[in-house]
N, C-alpha and C positions, 0 to 999 in steps of 0.2 A: 434055344438060340434061334434068332431070326434067320430064315433061309433067304438070302439075298438074290437067289436065282428064281424065286417065285414072284408073281405079281404083288405089287405093294398093297393093292386094294382088291377087295371082293365086292360084288354087287351089294348095295344097301349099306355099305360102310361110310362113315362120316370122316371127312378130312378137314383139319384146320390148317390154314397156311399162315404161319407166323412170320412177320417181316417188318420192314421199314417202308419208306415211301415208294420203293420199287414194287412193293406188294400192294400197298394201299391204293384205292381208286377203282372206279368201275371199269376201266379199260386196261388194267394190268394183266399180267400173264394168268392171274386167277380166273379171269373171264374165259380164257381159252381152256383152262382145266375144267371149268364148269360145263363148257360146251362138249368137251371130249369125253366127259364122265357123267353122262345123263342118269346113270343108275346109282350115283353117289351124291351125297350132299357135300359140297365143297365151300367152306367158310373162309372169307377174307378177314384175317386178323392182322392186317398191316397197320402200322402207325408211323407217320412221317417223322423223320429224325430219330427213330429208335436205334438203340444200341443194346448189346447183350445184357448189361446190368439193368437197364430199364425194362427190357423184355422179361427178365426174371421176376420183376415186381408185379407184372400183370398176368402171370401164369394162371393164378386161380380164376380170375375173371374171364380171360380170353381163351384159355385152354381147358382147364379142368371142368369149369362150370358148363362147358359145351359138350362134355362127354364124348370126345372124338375117338374113333378107332385108330386113327393115324394122325401124325403131325409132320408137317413140312416146315423146316426152319430155313429161312433165307435172310441172313443178316451179314453184316461185316463192313459195308461201305462207311457207315458212320463210325464204327469202332476204329477203323483205320484212319479216319480223318480227324477225330477229336484230339485236342492237345497240340495240334500243329496248325500253322498258318492262321487263317482267319477264325479257327476254332480253338486257338491257343488258350482261351479263358476256361476251357473245360478240362477236367482231368483226362490224362492219356489212358487209353486202354491198350496195353501191350498185346502182341500176338499171343503170348502165353496166357494172358488173362482172358483173351477172347476164346482160346481153346478150352480153358477151364470152365468158362461160363457155358459154353456149348455142352460140355460133358455134364455139367450140373443139370442143364435143361433135360437132357436124355434121362439122367438118373432119376430126376423128380417124376418124369412122365412114367418111367417103369414102375416106380413105387405106387403110382395110381392105376397101374394096369394097362397103360398105353404103351404097347410094345412095337408098333409099326412107326418108325421114325426115320425121316430123311433130313440130311444136312446138305445144303447147297454151298459150294464155294462162292465167294463174292464175285460179282460180275466184272469189275475192273474200272480203272480210271483212264480218261483220255482228255485231250485238250487242256484247258486251264487247270482242271483237277489233277491231271498228271503232272503238269508243270509245278503245281504246288506241293504235291506229295511224292512224286517220283515212283520208284518201283515198290513202294511200301506194300501194295496190295498183294503182291506175290507171297509175302510172309503170312498174311491173313488167309490166303487160300490154302497154303500148306498147313496152317493151324486148324482150319476147318477139316481138311482131309485127315489130319491126325486124330481129331476128336471123333470123326466118323469111324475111323479104323479101330480106335480104342473101344468105342461103345458098340461097334458092329452094326452101324446103321447103314441105310442106303446113302450113296454119295451122288450128288448131281454136279458134274464138273463144269460149272458155268465159266470158270476161268478158261477152259479149253474152248467153249463155245465163243467167248469174247474174242479170243485170238483168231479163231477160225473166221468170224464174221469180219474182222478187221483186215485179214489177208495181208499181213506184213506192212500195213500202212504205218507211217510214223505215229507214235502215241500222242504227239503234240497236236495232231489233227482230230477233229470231230468226225467219226465215221459211223459209229453205231449208237452214240448217245446224243441227246439234244443239248446237254449242258456240261458234259464231261463225266457225269455220274449216272443219270437216268436214261435208260434205253429209249430210243425213238419208238413211237407207237408200234410200228410194224415188227419190231424185234421182240416184243412180249410173246408173240406166237412162237418164236424160236426158243425162248426160255421155257415155255410150256411143253414144247416138243422134247426138249432136252430132259425135262423132268419125267415125262411119260416114258421116254426111252430108258432112263436109269431105273425107273420103277417097273420095267417089263410090262408096260401097258399100252405102248404105241401100237395102234391097229393099222 
């Protein structure tokens, strides 16, 4: 069983960061992880618009073929949004389906010998995204926590970070995101620090 009190990574180990558009890009939180972990290879495996069903289809290419020692999963924003509002033409992914998909990701990794796994709760909606989807993200954050608890992985509480950064401001206002979903550039460092803290790696 993984000892969650120990550091998530040791020197020389490879980490794959699986995610959506919050992960993808040269200036996402992954850049800050790469800077903070110079003794580790940190790979950005983000893909814009990704959802847990899609992420499962690219596991072989983006996770297994890279032979990582550890995997960070940060998904949920698109899972929560599809099937509703302007995304109503796509099949809905319920919180329970989201939880099951995360559990399957962890299970498949363990079958391949990848035992160090982290699940981040979704970051949160504000502004127009909150107006469109309301409090739905809370259900997906709880589902992510449930998957992490069931599979005994590290948990990164980005929902807590989101609330802290917003400091009780109305969710209809843009405070930490640039469009209601994607964090403003400066907050990607906060996400990386939250991960390093949860992983017992913050120096």
